[in-house]
C-alpha positions in Angstrom: -9.0 -20.9 -3.3 -8.8 -17.9 -1.1 -5.6 -16.0 -0.7 -4.7 -15.5 3.0 -2.3 -12.6 2.2 -5.0 -10.7 0.3 -7.5 -11.4 3.2 -5.0 -10.2 5.8 -4.3 -7.1 3.8 -8.0 -6.4 3.4 -8.5 -6.7 7.1 -5.5 -4.5 7.8 -6.8 -1.8 5.4 -10.3 -2.0 7.0 -8.9 -1.6 10.5 -6.6 1.2 9.5 -9.5 3.0 7.7 -11.6 2.7 10.9 -8.8 3.9 13.1 -8.0 6.9 11.0 -11.6 7.9 10.7 -12.0 7.6 14.4 -8.9 9.7 15.1 -10.4 12.3 12.8 -13.6 12.3 14.8 -11.7 12.7 18.1 -9.7 15.5 16.5 -12.9 17.4 15.6 -14.7 16.8 18.9 -11.8 17.5 21.2 -10.4 20.6 19.5 -7.5 18.9 17.8 -6.4 16.9 20.9 -6.7 13.2 20.0 -5.1 12.1 23.2 -7.8 13.9 25.2 -10.3 12.0 23.2 -8.5 8.7 24.0 -8.7 9.6 27.7 -12.4 10.2 27.3 -12.9 6.9 25.6 -10.9 5.1 28.4 -13.2 6.7 31.0 -16.2 5.8 29.0 -15.1 2.2 28.8 -13.9 1.9 32.4 -17.1 3.5 33.7 -19.1 0.8 31.9 -16.8 -2.0 33.0 -16.7 -1.0 36.6 -20.3 0.3 36.8 -19.6 3.7 38.2 -17.0 6.4 38.6 -13.3 5.4 38.0 -10.2 6.7 39.7 -7.5 8.7 37.9 -5.0 5.8 38.5 -7.2 3.3 36.7 -7.5 5.6 33.7 -3.8 6.3 33.6 -3.0 2.6 33.9 -5.4 1.6 31.2 -3.7 3.9 28.7 -0.2 3.4 30.1 0.1 7.2 30.5 1.7 9.2 33.3 -0.8 10.1 36.1 -0.1 13.8 35.8 -0.7 13.8 32.0 -4.0 11.9 32.6 -5.0 14.3 35.3 -4.5 17.3 33.0 -6.7 15.7 30.3 -9.4 14.8 32.9 -9.5 18.4 34.1 -10.0 19.6 30.5 -12.7 16.9 29.9 -14.4 18.0 33.1 -14.4 21.7 32.0 -15.9 20.6 28.7 -18.6 18.6 30.3 -17.3 15.2 29.2 -16.7 13.9 32.7 -18.2 14.6 36.1 -16.3 14.2 39.3 -17.7 12.2 42.2 -17.2 13.4 45.8 -14.3 10.9 46.2 -12.5 12.4 43.2 -13.3 9.6 40.7 -14.7 10.5 37.3 -17.6 9.3 35.2 -18.1 9.8 31.5 -20.9 12.0 30.2 -22.0 12.8 26.7 -22.8 16.5 26.4 -25.7 17.4 24.2 -23.7 19.2 21.4 -24.3 19.2 17.7 -20.7 18.3 16.8 -20.8 15.3 19.2 -24.1 14.1 17.7 -22.6 14.3 14.2 -19.5 12.5 15.4 -21.6 9.7 17.0 -23.5 9.3 13.7 -20.3 9.2 11.7 -18.9 6.6 14.1 -21.9 4.4 13.6 -21.4 4.6 9.8 -17.7 3.8 10.4 -18.6 0.8 12.5 -21.0 -0.4 9.8 -18.3 -0.1 7.1 -15.8 -2.0 9.3 -18.4 -4.8 9.8 -19.1 -4.9 6.1 -15.3 -5.1 5.4 -14.9 -7.9 7.9 -17.3 -10.2 6.0 -15.6 -13.5 5.2 -13.7 -13.8 1.9 -15.1 -16.3 -0.5 
């Protein structure tokens, strides 16, 4: 008989491992600023969901962050080539062609594969 507590712990450990590895990747790509990385990921997700540039308020709302804090992060992301601004002020995510970003994307794919493997049903 399978132990639900052991299964829940395994799932928690797999999720924590993925989250911590992802935070490490954000740290390396965004010069130690994990929050800026989260803002980028929010823009990336919202851009896909909404099919185009997204407004500052939508990004701030999605992260439950103050608008001014979000604006500062978006300005840094724009300077780094991670977002482009539309004429109406909305932003859209971009993936700059950088070696560190290519390495992080490859590492993230491996992290996702490990998470998927860890999520296989217990027997």
